[in-house]
PDB file of N, CA, C and O in Angstrom:
ATOM      1  N   UNK A   1     -27.536  13.771   7.155  1.00  0.00           N
ATOM      2  CA  UNK A   1     -27.929  14.769   8.224  1.00  0.00           C
ATOM      3  C   UNK A   1     -27.359  15.940   8.338  1.00  0.00           C
ATOM      4  O   UNK A   1     -26.135  16.070   8.301  1.00  0.00           O
ATOM      5  N   UNK A   2     -28.242  16.992   8.499  1.00  0.00           N
ATOM      6  CA  UNK A   2     -27.594  18.367   8.383  1.00  0.00           C
ATOM      7  C   UNK A   2     -27.435  18.928   9.899  1.00  0.00           C
ATOM      8  O   UNK A   2     -28.485  19.093  10.519  1.00  0.00           O
ATOM      9  N   UNK A   3     -26.481  19.167  10.402  1.00  0.00           N
ATOM     10  CA  UNK A   3     -26.207  19.800  11.869  1.00  0.00           C
ATOM     11  C   UNK A   3     -26.232  21.047  12.063  1.00  0.00           C
ATOM     12  O   UNK A   3     -26.432  21.641  11.003  1.00  0.00           O
ATOM     13  N   UNK A   4     -26.105  21.815  13.064  1.00  0.00           N
ATOM     14  CA  UNK A   4     -26.257  22.894  13.266  1.00  0.00           C
ATOM     15  C   UNK A   4     -24.904  23.960  12.747  1.00  0.00           C
ATOM     16  O   UNK A   4     -24.913  25.133  12.375  1.00  0.00           O
ATOM     17  N   UNK A   5     -23.846  23.019  12.905  1.00  0.00           N
ATOM     18  CA  UNK A   5     -22.658  23.506  12.182  1.00  0.00           C
ATOM     19  C   UNK A   5     -22.534  23.877  11.089  1.00  0.00           C
ATOM     20  O   UNK A   5     -21.991  24.916  10.714  1.00  0.00           O
ATOM     21  N   UNK A   6     -23.200  22.774  10.248  1.00  0.00           N
ATOM     22  CA  UNK A   6     -22.936  22.863   8.669  1.00  0.00           C
ATOM     23  C   UNK A   6     -23.894  24.062   8.468  1.00  0.00           C
ATOM     24  O   UNK A   6     -23.404  25.068   7.954  1.00  0.00           O
ATOM     25  N   UNK A   7     -25.210  24.073   8.815  1.00  0.00           N
ATOM     26  CA  UNK A   7     -26.184  24.967   8.522  1.00  0.00           C
ATOM     27  C   UNK A   7     -25.576  26.442   8.866  1.00  0.00           C
ATOM     28  O   UNK A   7     -25.790  27.356   8.070  1.00  0.00           O
ATOM     29  N   UNK A   8     -24.870  26.658   9.972  1.00  0.00           N
ATOM     30  CA  UNK A   8     -24.250  27.815  10.251  1.00  0.00           C
ATOM     31  C   UNK A   8     -23.235  28.266   9.131  1.00  0.00           C
ATOM     32  O   UNK A   8     -23.034  29.383   8.654  1.00  0.00           O
ATOM     33  N   UNK A   9     -22.702  27.135   8.883  1.00  0.00           N
ATOM     34  CA  UNK A   9     -21.603  27.457   7.681  1.00  0.00           C
ATOM     35  C   UNK A   9     -21.942  28.286   6.527  1.00  0.00           C
ATOM     36  O   UNK A   9     -21.461  29.338   6.108  1.00  0.00           O
ATOM     37  N   UNK A  10     -23.076  27.398   6.046  1.00  0.00           N
ATOM     38  CA  UNK A  10     -23.773  27.586   4.928  1.00  0.00           C
ATOM     39  C   UNK A  10     -24.521  29.167   4.976  1.00  0.00           C
ATOM     40  O   UNK A  10     -24.499  29.807   3.924  1.00  0.00           O
ATOM     41  N   UNK A  11     -24.980  29.601   5.828  1.00  0.00           N
ATOM     42  CA  UNK A  11     -25.678  30.878   6.214  1.00  0.00           C
ATOM     43  C   UNK A  11     -24.627  31.710   6.463  1.00  0.00           C
ATOM     44  O   UNK A  11     -25.060  32.852   6.620  1.00  0.00           O
ATOM     45  N   UNK A  12     -23.253  31.646   6.587  1.00  0.00           N
ATOM     46  CA  UNK A  12     -22.307  32.215   6.516  1.00  0.00           C
ATOM     47  C   UNK A  12     -21.756  32.679   5.076  1.00  0.00           C
ATOM     48  O   UNK A  12     -21.410  33.834   4.831  1.00  0.00           O
ATOM     49  N   UNK A  13     -21.734  31.890   4.398  1.00  0.00           N
ATOM     50  CA  UNK A  13     -21.047  31.520   3.183  1.00  0.00           C
ATOM     51  C   UNK A  13     -22.188  32.676   2.159  1.00  0.00           C
ATOM     52  O   UNK A  13     -21.854  33.520   1.327  1.00  0.00           O
ATOM     53  N   UNK A  14     -23.452  32.320   2.594  1.00  0.00           N
ATOM     54  CA  UNK A  14     -24.877  32.966   1.897  1.00  0.00           C
ATOM     55  C   UNK A  14     -24.743  34.586   2.296  1.00  0.00           C
ATOM     56  O   UNK A  14     -25.082  35.467   1.506  1.00  0.00           O
ATOM     57  N   UNK A  15     -24.267  34.827   3.469  1.00  0.00           N
ATOM     58  CA  UNK A  15     -24.323  36.195   4.143  1.00  0.00           C
ATOM     59  C   UNK A  15     -23.203  36.943   3.493  1.00  0.00           C
ATOM     60  O   UNK A  15     -23.339  38.152   3.303  1.00  0.00           O
ATOM     61  N   UNK A  16     -21.987  36.258   3.097  1.00  0.00           N
ATOM     62  CA  UNK A  16     -20.866  36.935   2.598  1.00  0.00           C
ATOM     63  C   UNK A  16     -21.130  37.035   1.155  1.00  0.00           C
ATOM     64  O   UNK A  16     -21.064  38.163   0.666  1.00  0.00           O
ATOM     65  N   UNK A  17     -21.451  35.929   0.307  1.00  0.00           N
ATOM     66  CA  UNK A  17     -21.576  35.988  -0.971  1.00  0.00           C
ATOM     67  C   UNK A  17     -22.883  36.169  -1.620  1.00  0.00           C
ATOM     68  O   UNK A  17     -23.003  36.394  -2.824  1.00  0.00           O
ATOM     69  N   UNK A  18     -23.939  36.057  -0.722  1.00  0.00           N
ATOM     70  CA  UNK A  18     -25.337  36.487  -1.390  1.00  0.00           C
ATOM     71  C   UNK A  18     -25.901  35.068  -1.992  1.00  0.00           C
ATOM     72  O   UNK A  18     -25.242  34.129  -2.438  1.00  0.00           O
ATOM     73  N   UNK A  19     -27.159  35.188  -1.881  1.00  0.00           N
ATOM     74  CA  UNK A  19     -27.871  33.915  -2.282  1.00  0.00           C
ATOM     75  C   UNK A  19     -27.955  33.902  -3.995  1.00  0.00           C
ATOM     76  O   UNK A  19     -28.379  34.782  -4.745  1.00  0.00           O
ATOM     77  N   UNK A  20     -27.401  32.601  -4.306  1.00  0.00           N
ATOM     78  CA  UNK A  20     -27.239  32.816  -6.006  1.00  0.00           C
ATOM     79  C   UNK A  20     -27.059  31.342  -6.545  1.00  0.00           C
ATOM     80  O   UNK A  20     -26.510  30.485  -5.853  1.00  0.00           O
ATOM     81  N   UNK A  21     -27.560  31.079  -7.851  1.00  0.00           N
ATOM     82  CA  UNK A  21     -26.827  29.771  -8.346  1.00  0.00           C
ATOM     83  C   UNK A  21     -25.578  29.435  -8.283  1.00  0.00           C
ATOM     84  O   UNK A  21     -25.118  28.302  -8.141  1.00  0.00           O
ATOM     85  N   UNK A  22     -24.736  30.941  -8.445  1.00  0.00           N
ATOM     86  CA  UNK A  22     -23.058  30.430  -8.514  1.00  0.00           C
ATOM     87  C   UNK A  22     -22.960  29.947  -6.924  1.00  0.00           C
ATOM     88  O   UNK A  22     -22.201  29.028  -6.617  1.00  0.00           O
ATOM     89  N   UNK A  23     -23.579  30.463  -6.176  1.00  0.00           N
ATOM     90  CA  UNK A  23     -23.203  30.006  -4.652  1.00  0.00           C
ATOM     91  C   UNK A  23     -23.457  28.370  -4.173  1.00  0.00           C
ATOM     92  O   UNK A  23     -22.732  27.589  -3.557  1.00  0.00           O
ATOM     93  N   UNK A  24     -24.715  28.244  -4.702  1.00  0.00           N
ATOM     94  CA  UNK A  24     -25.314  26.956  -4.818  1.00  0.00           C
ATOM     95  C   UNK A  24     -24.154  25.693  -5.533  1.00  0.00           C
ATOM     96  O   UNK A  24     -23.939  24.540  -5.161  1.00  0.00           O
ATOM     97  N   UNK A  25     -23.668  26.351  -6.485  1.00  0.00           N
ATOM     98  CA  UNK A  25     -22.931  25.443  -7.513  1.00  0.00           C
ATOM     99  C   UNK A  25     -21.523  25.334  -6.553  1.00  0.00           C
ATOM    100  O   UNK A  25     -20.875  24.287  -6.560  1.00  0.00           O
ATOM    101  N   UNK A  26     -21.177  26.300  -5.871  1.00  0.00           N
ATOM    102  CA  UNK A  26     -19.991  26.397  -4.980  1.00  0.00           C
ATOM    103  C   UNK A  26     -20.285  25.250  -3.704  1.00  0.00           C
ATOM    104  O   UNK A  26     -19.430  24.423  -3.387  1.00  0.00           O
ATOM    105  N   UNK A  27     -21.557  25.340  -3.072  1.00  0.00           N
ATOM    106  CA  UNK A  27     -21.756  24.467  -1.977  1.00  0.00           C
ATOM    107  C   UNK A  27     -21.617  23.139  -2.521  1.00  0.00           C
ATOM    108  O   UNK A  27     -20.754  22.446  -1.983  1.00  0.00           O
ATOM    109  N   UNK A  28     -22.377  22.549  -3.617  1.00  0.00           N
ATOM    110  CA  UNK A  28     -22.154  21.579  -4.172  1.00  0.00           C
ATOM    111  C   UNK A  28     -20.868  20.711  -4.229  1.00  0.00           C
ATOM    112  O   UNK A  28     -20.788  19.535  -3.875  1.00  0.00           O
ATOM    113  N   UNK A  29     -19.835  21.517  -4.755  1.00  0.00           N
ATOM    114  CA  UNK A  29     -18.502  21.164  -4.944  1.00  0.00           C
ATOM    115  C   UNK A  29     -17.967  21.226  -3.286  1.00  0.00           C
ATOM    116  O   UNK A  29     -17.094  20.402  -3.009  1.00  0.00           O
ATOM    117  N   UNK A  30     -18.213  21.713  -2.694  1.00  0.00           N
ATOM    118  CA  UNK A  30     -17.685  21.939  -1.230  1.00  0.00           C
ATOM    119  C   UNK A  30     -18.160  20.694  -0.544  1.00  0.00           C
ATOM    120  O   UNK A  30     -17.423  19.944   0.095  1.00  0.00           O
ATOM    121  N   UNK A  31     -19.557  20.517  -0.739  1.00  0.00           N
ATOM    122  CA  UNK A  31     -20.300  19.225   0.095  1.00  0.00           C
ATOM    123  C   UNK A  31     -20.596  18.264  -1.148  1.00  0.00           C
ATOM    124  O   UNK A  31     -21.747  18.413  -1.556  1.00  0.00           O
ATOM    125  N   UNK A  32     -19.919  17.405  -1.789  1.00  0.00           N
ATOM    126  CA  UNK A  32     -20.867  16.574  -2.922  1.00  0.00           C
ATOM    127  C   UNK A  32     -21.616  15.648  -2.692  1.00  0.00           C
ATOM    128  O   UNK A  32     -22.387  15.173  -3.526  1.00  0.00           O
ATOM    129  N   UNK A  33     -21.454  15.149  -1.180  1.00  0.00           N
ATOM    130  CA  UNK A  33     -22.798  14.096  -0.646  1.00  0.00           C
ATOM    131  C   UNK A  33     -24.139  14.875  -0.475  1.00  0.00           C
ATOM    132  O   UNK A  33     -25.197  14.247  -0.447  1.00  0.00           O
ATOM    133  N   UNK A  34     -24.111  16.254  -0.360  1.00  0.00           N
ATOM    134  CA  UNK A  34     -25.438  16.736   0.093  1.00  0.00           C
ATOM    135  C   UNK A  34     -26.135  17.466  -1.131  1.00  0.00           C
ATOM    136  O   UNK A  34     -25.461  17.722  -2.128  1.00  0.00           O
ATOM    137  N   UNK A  35     -27.368  17.776  -1.070  1.00  0.00           N
ATOM    138  CA  UNK A  35     -28.093  18.337  -2.146  1.00  0.00           C
ATOM    139  C   UNK A  35     -28.259  19.881  -1.645  1.00  0.00           C
ATOM    140  O   UNK A  35     -28.541  20.203  -0.490  1.00  0.00           O
ATOM    141  N   UNK A  36     -28.061  20.658  -2.593  1.00  0.00           N
ATOM    142  CA  UNK A  36     -28.421  22.138  -2.436  1.00  0.00           C
ATOM    143  C   UNK A  36     -29.218  22.484  -3.453  1.00  0.00           C
ATOM    144  O   UNK A  36     -29.270  21.679  -4.383  1.00  0.00           O
ATOM    145  N   UNK A  37     -29.941  23.599  -3.538  1.00  0.00           N
ATOM    146  CA  UNK A  37     -31.022  24.091  -4.486  1.00  0.00           C
ATOM    147  C   UNK A  37     -31.155  25.370  -4.067  1.00  0.00           C
ATOM    148  O   UNK A  37     -31.254  25.611  -2.864  1.00  0.00           O
ATOM    149  N   UNK A  38     -31.177  26.484  -5.129  1.00  0.00           N
ATOM    150  CA  UNK A  38     -31.534  27.614  -4.984  1.00  0.00           C
ATOM    151  C   UNK A  38     -33.254  28.238  -5.609  1.00  0.00           C
ATOM    152  O   UNK A  38     -33.866  27.876  -6.614  1.00  0.00           O
ATOM    153  N   UNK A  39     -33.624  29.226  -4.602  1.00  0.00           N
ATOM    154  CA  UNK A  39     -34.802  29.476  -5.487  1.00  0.00           C
ATOM    155  C   UNK A  39     -35.367  30.983  -4.625  1.00  0.00           C
ATOM    156  O   UNK A  39     -34.769  31.434  -3.647  1.00  0.00           O
ATOM    157  N   UNK A  40     -36.394  31.499  -5.114  1.00  0.00           N
ATOM    158  CA  UNK A  40     -36.739  32.504  -4.307  1.00  0.00           C
ATOM    159  C   UNK A  40     -37.882  32.001  -3.080  1.00  0.00           C
ATOM    160  O   UNK A  40     -38.706  31.108  -3.279  1.00  0.00           O
ATOM    161  N   UNK A  41     -37.775  32.621  -2.027  1.00  0.00           N
ATOM    162  CA  UNK A  41     -38.482  32.386  -0.852  1.00  0.00           C
ATOM    163  C   UNK A  41     -40.022  32.806  -1.038  1.00  0.00           C
ATOM    164  O   UNK A  41     -40.792  32.771  -0.078  1.00  0.00           O
ATOM    165  N   UNK A  42     -40.339  33.114  -2.025  1.00  0.00           N
ATOM    166  CA  UNK A  42     -41.673  33.011  -2.456  1.00  0.00           C
ATOM    167  C   UNK A  42     -42.226  31.808  -3.014  1.00  0.00           C
ATOM    168  O   UNK A  42     -43.418  31.507  -2.956  1.00  0.00           O
ATOM    169  N   UNK A  43     -41.281  31.102  -3.580  1.00  0.00           N
ATOM    170  CA  UNK A  43     -41.699  29.698  -3.929  1.00  0.00           C
ATOM    171  C   UNK A  43     -41.750  28.781  -2.758  1.00  0.00           C
ATOM    172  O   UNK A  43     -42.166  27.633  -2.915  1.00  0.00           O
ATOM    173  N   UNK A  44     -41.402  29.159  -1.728  1.00  0.00           N
ATOM    174  CA  UNK A  44     -41.327  27.989  -0.718  1.00  0.00           C
ATOM    175  C   UNK A  44     -42.794  28.173  -0.043  1.00  0.00           C
ATOM    176  O   UNK A  44     -43.388  29.246   0.054  1.00  0.00           O
ATOM    177  N   UNK A  45     -43.298  26.794   0.442  1.00  0.00           N
ATOM    178  CA  UNK A  45     -44.663  26.929   1.249  1.00  0.00           C
ATOM    179  C   UNK A  45     -44.952  27.730   2.458  1.00  0.00           C
ATOM    180  O   UNK A  45     -44.279  27.586   3.479  1.00  0.00           O
ATOM    181  N   UNK A  46     -45.716  28.386   2.393  1.00  0.00           N
ATOM    182  CA  UNK A  46     -45.932  29.540   3.492  1.00  0.00           C
ATOM    183  C   UNK A  46     -46.089  28.794   4.633  1.00  0.00           C
ATOM    184  O   UNK A  46     -45.933  29.501   5.629  1.00  0.00           O
ATOM    185  N   UNK A  47     -46.363  27.521   4.916  1.00  0.00           N
ATOM    186  CA  UNK A  47     -46.701  26.826   5.996  1.00  0.00           C
ATOM    187  C   UNK A  47     -45.471  26.031   6.749  1.00  0.00           C
ATOM    188  O   UNK A  47     -45.496  25.343   7.770  1.00  0.00           O
ATOM    189  N   UNK A  48     -44.336  26.393   5.831  1.00  0.00           N
ATOM    190  CA  UNK A  48     -43.198  26.096   6.449  1.00  0.00           C
ATOM    191  C   UNK A  48     -42.244  26.832   6.865  1.00  0.00           C
ATOM    192  O   UNK A  48     -41.716  27.577   6.039  1.00  0.00           O
ATOM    193  N   UNK A  49     -41.745  26.831   8.295  1.00  0.00           N
ATOM    194  CA  UNK A  49     -40.979  27.713   8.452  1.00  0.00           C
ATOM    195  C   UNK A  49     -39.364  27.623   8.328  1.00  0.00           C
ATOM    196  O   UNK A  49     -39.011  26.563   8.843  1.00  0.00           O
ATOM    197  N   UNK A  50     -38.271  28.347   7.835  1.00  0.00           N
ATOM    198  CA  UNK A  50     -36.902  27.878   7.466  1.00  0.00           C
ATOM    199  C   UNK A  50     -36.220  27.540   8.871  1.00  0.00           C
ATOM    200  O   UNK A  50     -36.512  28.002   9.974  1.00  0.00           O
ATOM    201  N   UNK A  51     -35.332  26.701   8.568  1.00  0.00           N
ATOM    202  CA  UNK A  51     -34.478  26.108   9.542  1.00  0.00           C
ATOM    203  C   UNK A  51     -33.418  27.153   9.884  1.00  0.00           C
ATOM    204  O   UNK A  51     -32.741  27.037  10.906  1.00  0.00           O
ATOM    205  N   UNK A  52     -33.279  28.102   9.095  1.00  0.00           N
ATOM    206  CA  UNK A  52     -32.422  29.375   9.409  1.00  0.00           C
ATOM    207  C   UNK A  52     -32.857  30.499   8.705  1.00  0.00           C
ATOM    208  O   UNK A  52     -33.082  30.367   7.502  1.00  0.00           O
ATOM    209  N   UNK A  53     -33.011  31.555   9.231  1.00  0.00           N
ATOM    210  CA  UNK A  53     -33.445  32.735   8.480  1.00  0.00           C
ATOM    211  C   UNK A  53     -32.268  33.925   8.809  1.00  0.00           C
ATOM    212  O   UNK A  53     -31.743  34.216   9.884  1.00  0.00           O
ATOM    213  N   UNK A  54     -32.073  34.475   7.498  1.00  0.00           N
ATOM    214  CA  UNK A  54     -30.813  35.522   7.587  1.00  0.00           C
ATOM    215  C   UNK A  54     -31.220  36.778   7.027  1.00  0.00           C
ATOM    216  O   UNK A  54     -32.279  36.744   6.400  1.00  0.00           O
ATOM    217  N   UNK A  55     -30.669  37.801   7.100  1.00  0.00           N
ATOM    218  CA  UNK A  55     -30.733  39.027   6.272  1.00  0.00           C
ATOM    219  C   UNK A  55     -30.575  38.737   4.734  1.00  0.00           C
ATOM    220  O   UNK A  55     -29.451  38.693   4.233  1.00  0.00           O
ATOM    221  N   UNK A  56     -32.099  38.476   3.743  1.00  0.00           N
ATOM    222  CA  UNK A  56     -32.063  38.481   2.499  1.00  0.00           C
ATOM    223  C   UNK A  56     -32.086  37.107   2.298  1.00  0.00           C
ATOM    224  O   UNK A  56     -32.106  36.840   1.097  1.00  0.00           O
ATOM    225  N   UNK A  57     -32.090  36.093   3.060  1.00  0.00           N
ATOM    226  CA  UNK A  57     -32.092  34.727   2.812  1.00  0.00           C
ATOM    227  C   UNK A  57     -32.910  33.731   3.945  1.00  0.00           C
ATOM    228  O   UNK A  57     -33.086  34.111   5.103  1.00  0.00           O
ATOM    229  N   UNK A  58     -33.296  32.651   3.537  1.00  0.00           N
ATOM    230  CA  UNK A  58     -33.627  31.759   4.349  1.00  0.00           C
ATOM    231  C   UNK A  58     -32.969  30.279   3.855  1.00  0.00           C
ATOM    232  O   UNK A  58     -32.543  30.145   2.707  1.00  0.00           O
ATOM    233  N   UNK A  59     -32.937  29.261   4.779  1.00  0.00           N
ATOM    234  CA  UNK A  59     -32.425  28.197   4.644  1.00  0.00           C
ATOM    235  C   UNK A  59     -33.612  27.043   5.115  1.00  0.00           C
ATOM    236  O   UNK A  59     -34.181  27.085   6.205  1.00  0.00           O
ATOM    237  N   UNK A  60     -33.817  26.195   4.252  1.00  0.00           N
ATOM    238  CA  UNK A  60     -34.642  25.009   4.338  1.00  0.00           C
ATOM    239  C   UNK A  60     -34.191  24.045   4.123  1.00  0.00           C
ATOM    240  O   UNK A  60     -33.368  23.951   3.213  1.00  0.00           O
ATOM    241  N   UNK A  61     -34.661  22.665   5.088  1.00  0.00           N
ATOM    242  CA  UNK A  61     -33.882  21.759   4.963  1.00  0.00           C
ATOM    243  C   UNK A  61     -34.624  20.467   3.667  1.00  0.00           C
ATOM    244  O   UNK A  61     -35.834  20.281   3.539  1.00  0.00           O
ATOM    245  N   UNK A  62     -33.837  19.938   3.078  1.00  0.00           N
ATOM    246  CA  UNK A  62     -34.223  18.963   1.930  1.00  0.00           C
ATOM    247  C   UNK A  62     -34.317  17.665   2.654  1.00  0.00           C
ATOM    248  O   UNK A  62     -33.324  17.393   3.330  1.00  0.00           O
ATOM    249  N   UNK A  63     -35.335  16.768   2.662  1.00  0.00           N
ATOM    250  CA  UNK A  63     -35.647  15.388   3.225  1.00  0.00           C
ATOM    251  C   UNK A  63     -34.923  14.486   2.326  1.00  0.00           C
ATOM    252  O   UNK A  63     -34.534  14.825   1.208  1.00  0.00           O
ATOM    253  N   UNK A  64     -34.755  13.338   2.839  1.00  0.00           N
ATOM    254  CA  UNK A  64     -34.316  12.080   1.862  1.00  0.00           C
ATOM    255  C   UNK A  64     -35.335  11.297   1.381  1.00  0.00           C
ATOM    256  O   UNK A  64     -35.711  10.244   1.895  1.00  0.00           O
ATOM    257  N   UNK A  65     -35.815  11.852   0.315  1.00  0.00           N
ATOM    258  CA  UNK A  65     -37.048  11.095  -0.452  1.00  0.00           C
ATOM    259  C   UNK A  65     -36.540  10.422  -1.733  1.00  0.00           C
ATOM    260  O   UNK A  65     -35.699  10.931  -2.473  1.00  0.00           O
ATOM    261  N   UNK A  66     -37.113   9.255  -1.926  1.00  0.00           N
ATOM    262  CA  UNK A  66     -36.729   8.546  -3.003  1.00  0.00           C
ATOM    263  C   UNK A  66     -36.797   8.834  -4.603  1.00  0.00           C
ATOM    264  O   UNK A  66     -36.057   8.401  -5.487  1.00  0.00           O
ATOM    265  N   UNK A  67     -38.058   9.808  -4.707  1.00  0.00           N
ATOM    266  CA  UNK A  67     -38.299  10.557  -5.881  1.00  0.00           C
ATOM    267  C   UNK A  67     -38.351  11.893  -5.944  1.00  0.00           C
ATOM    268  O   UNK A  67     -37.558  12.374  -6.753  1.00  0.00           O
ATOM    269  N   UNK A  68     -39.068  12.704  -5.317  1.00  0.00           N
ATOM    270  CA  UNK A  68     -39.284  13.879  -5.592  1.00  0.00           C
ATOM    271  C   UNK A  68     -38.710  14.428  -4.599  1.00  0.00           C
ATOM    272  O   UNK A  68     -38.528  13.707  -3.618  1.00  0.00           O
ATOM    273  N   UNK A  69     -38.204  15.998  -4.531  1.00  0.00           N
ATOM    274  CA  UNK A  69     -37.891  16.692  -3.550  1.00  0.00           C
ATOM    275  C   UNK A  69     -39.002  17.204  -2.771  1.00  0.00           C
ATOM    276  O   UNK A  69     -39.978  17.867  -3.121  1.00  0.00           O
ATOM    277  N   UNK A  70     -38.664  16.779  -1.699  1.00  0.00           N
ATOM    278  CA  UNK A  70     -39.243  17.208  -0.226  1.00  0.00           C
ATOM    279  C   UNK A  70     -38.595  18.097   0.738  1.00  0.00           C
ATOM    280  O   UNK A  70     -37.389  18.331   0.661  1.00  0.00           O
ATOM    281  N   UNK A  71     -39.282  18.560   1.568  1.00  0.00           N
ATOM    282  CA  UNK A  71     -38.800  19.353   2.539  1.00  0.00           C
ATOM    283  C   UNK A  71     -39.085  18.770   4.055  1.00  0.00           C
ATOM    284  O   UNK A  71     -40.021  18.009   4.302  1.00  0.00           O
ATOM    285  N   UNK A  72     -38.174  19.226   4.996  1.00  0.00           N
ATOM    286  CA  UNK A  72     -38.523  18.654   6.424  1.00  0.00           C
ATOM    287  C   UNK A  72     -37.855  19.823   7.305  1.00  0.00           C
ATOM    288  O   UNK A  72     -37.114  20.727   6.920  1.00  0.00           O
ATOM    289  N   UNK A  73     -38.351  19.532   8.655  1.00  0.00           N
ATOM    290  CA  UNK A  73     -37.990  20.412  10.035  1.00  0.00           C
ATOM    291  C   UNK A  73     -36.829  19.744  10.489  1.00  0.00           C
ATOM    292  O   UNK A  73     -35.809  20.310  10.882  1.00  0.00           O
ATOM    293  N   UNK A  74     -37.038  18.355  10.415  1.00  0.00           N
ATOM    294  CA  UNK A  74     -35.934  17.369  10.987  1.00  0.00           C
ATOM    295  C   UNK A  74     -34.490  17.391  10.254  1.00  0.00           C
ATOM    296  O   UNK A  74     -34.285  17.103   9.075  1.00  0.00           O
ATOM    297  N   UNK A  75     -33.428  17.843  11.324  1.00  0.00           N
ATOM    298  CA  UNK A  75     -32.327  17.619  10.781  1.00  0.00           C
ATOM    299  C   UNK A  75     -31.677  16.247  10.609  1.00  0.00           C
ATOM    300  O   UNK A  75     -30.797  15.950   9.802  1.00  0.00           O
ATOM    301  N   UNK A  76     -32.255  15.485  11.490  1.00  0.00           N
ATOM    302  CA  UNK A  76     -31.668  14.186  11.466  1.00  0.00           C
ATOM    303  C   UNK A  76     -31.918  13.345  10.006  1.00  0.00           C
ATOM    304  O   UNK A  76     -31.300  12.366   9.587  1.00  0.00           O
ATOM    305  N   UNK A  77     -33.100  14.118   9.358  1.00  0.00           N
ATOM    306  CA  UNK A  77     -33.205  13.060   8.017  1.00  0.00           C
ATOM    307  C   UNK A  77     -32.899  13.949   6.855  1.00  0.00           C
ATOM    308  O   UNK A  77     -33.229  13.565   5.733  1.00  0.00           O
ATOM    309  N   UNK A  78     -32.339  15.028   7.002  1.00  0.00           N
ATOM    310  CA  UNK A  78     -32.222  16.250   6.124  1.00  0.00           C
ATOM    311  C   UNK A  78     -31.096  15.873   5.276  1.00  0.00           C
ATOM    312  O   UNK A  78     -30.119  15.553   5.953  1.00  0.00           O
ATOM    313  N   UNK A  79     -30.920  15.808   4.065  1.00  0.00           N
ATOM    314  CA  UNK A  79     -29.852  15.581   3.052  1.00  0.00           C
ATOM    315  C   UNK A  79     -29.326  16.592   2.400  1.00  0.00           C
ATOM    316  O   UNK A  79     -28.422  16.306   1.616  1.00  0.00           O
ATOM    317  N   UNK A  80     -29.704  17.938   2.524  1.00  0.00           N
ATOM    318  CA  UNK A  80     -29.303  19.011   1.788  1.00  0.00           C
ATOM    319  C   UNK A  80     -30.315  20.419   2.179  1.00  0.00           C
ATOM    320  O   UNK A  80     -31.184  20.430   3.052  1.00  0.00           O
ATOM    321  N   UNK A  81     -30.046  21.234   1.540  1.00  0.00           N
ATOM    322  CA  UNK A  81     -30.368  22.570   1.972  1.00  0.00           C
ATOM    323  C   UNK A  81     -30.943  23.510   0.512  1.00  0.00           C
ATOM    324  O   UNK A  81     -30.510  23.499  -0.641  1.00  0.00           O
ATOM    325  N   UNK A  82     -31.950  24.196   1.061  1.00  0.00           N
ATOM    326  CA  UNK A  82     -32.433  24.963  -0.009  1.00  0.00           C
ATOM    327  C   UNK A  82     -32.258  26.173   0.388  1.00  0.00           C
ATOM    328  O   UNK A  82     -32.792  26.582   1.419  1.00  0.00           O
ATOM    329  N   UNK A  83     -31.375  27.031  -0.480  1.00  0.00           N
ATOM    330  CA  UNK A  83     -30.958  28.578  -0.337  1.00  0.00           C
ATOM    331  C   UNK A  83     -32.093  29.180  -0.911  1.00  0.00           C
ATOM    332  O   UNK A  83     -32.271  28.871  -2.089  1.00  0.00           O
ATOM    333  N   UNK A  84     -33.103  30.134  -0.297  1.00  0.00           N
ATOM    334  CA  UNK A  84     -34.205  30.728  -0.795  1.00  0.00           C
ATOM    335  C   UNK A  84     -33.978  31.926  -0.533  1.00  0.00           C
ATOM    336  O   UNK A  84     -33.936  32.234   0.658  1.00  0.00           O
ATOM    337  N   UNK A  85     -33.727  33.138  -1.730  1.00  0.00           N
ATOM    338  CA  UNK A  85     -33.573  34.315  -1.348  1.00  0.00           C
ATOM    339  C   UNK A  85     -34.931  35.306  -1.500  1.00  0.00           C
ATOM    340  O   UNK A  85     -35.738  35.506  -2.408  1.00  0.00           O
ATOM    341  N   UNK A  86     -34.754  35.823  -0.122  1.00  0.00           N
ATOM    342  CA  UNK A  86     -35.655  36.709  -0.004  1.00  0.00           C
ATOM    343  C   UNK A  86     -35.565  38.056  -0.435  1.00  0.00           C
ATOM    344  O   UNK A  86     -34.750  38.847   0.039  1.00  0.00           O
ATOM    345  N   UNK A  87     -36.559  38.399  -1.516  1.00  0.00           N
ATOM    346  CA  UNK A  87     -36.508  39.577  -2.173  1.00  0.00           C
ATOM    347  C   UNK A  87     -36.912  40.657  -1.313  1.00  0.00           C
ATOM    348  O   UNK A  87     -37.786  40.481  -0.464  1.00  0.00           O
ATOM    349  N   UNK A  88     -36.190  42.042  -1.515  1.00  0.00           N
ATOM    350  CA  UNK A  88     -36.830  43.090  -0.872  1.00  0.00           C
ATOM    351  C   UNK A  88     -38.003  43.553  -1.542  1.00  0.00           C
ATOM    352  O   UNK A  88     -38.167  43.616  -2.761  1.00  0.00           O
ATOM    353  N   UNK A  89     -38.953  43.932  -0.472  1.00  0.00           N
ATOM    354  CA  UNK A  89     -40.089  44.551  -1.115  1.00  0.00           C
ATOM    355  C   UNK A  89     -40.040  45.796  -1.759  1.00  0.00           C
ATOM    356  O   UNK A  89     -39.189  46.592  -1.363  1.00  0.00           O
ATOM    357  N   UNK A  90     -40.855  46.146  -2.758  1.00  0.00           N
ATOM    358  CA  UNK A  90     -40.346  47.220  -3.464  1.00  0.00           C
ATOM    359  C   UNK A  90     -41.591  48.012  -3.298  1.00  0.00           C
ATOM    360  O   UNK A  90     -41.673  49.142  -3.779  1.00  0.00           O
TER     361      UNK A  90
END
């Protein structure tokens, strides 16, 4: 389960350090029982709104699935977070 406090802590770290593979590696060490992944926000399904939006990043929730990575809007079934970097328009 991902609660608001944990999501806020992750968002604070992303805001401080920036969205990156290195940050996601650090999140995995800090919370070894949760799943974390990094991608571009362009790779996320447009129909799904983020669980938390910040400047330069969005956070999405990973669902508890048996095989493939799945996303959810329900924090009660979430087992991790996708850190999706929002690229500035050029």
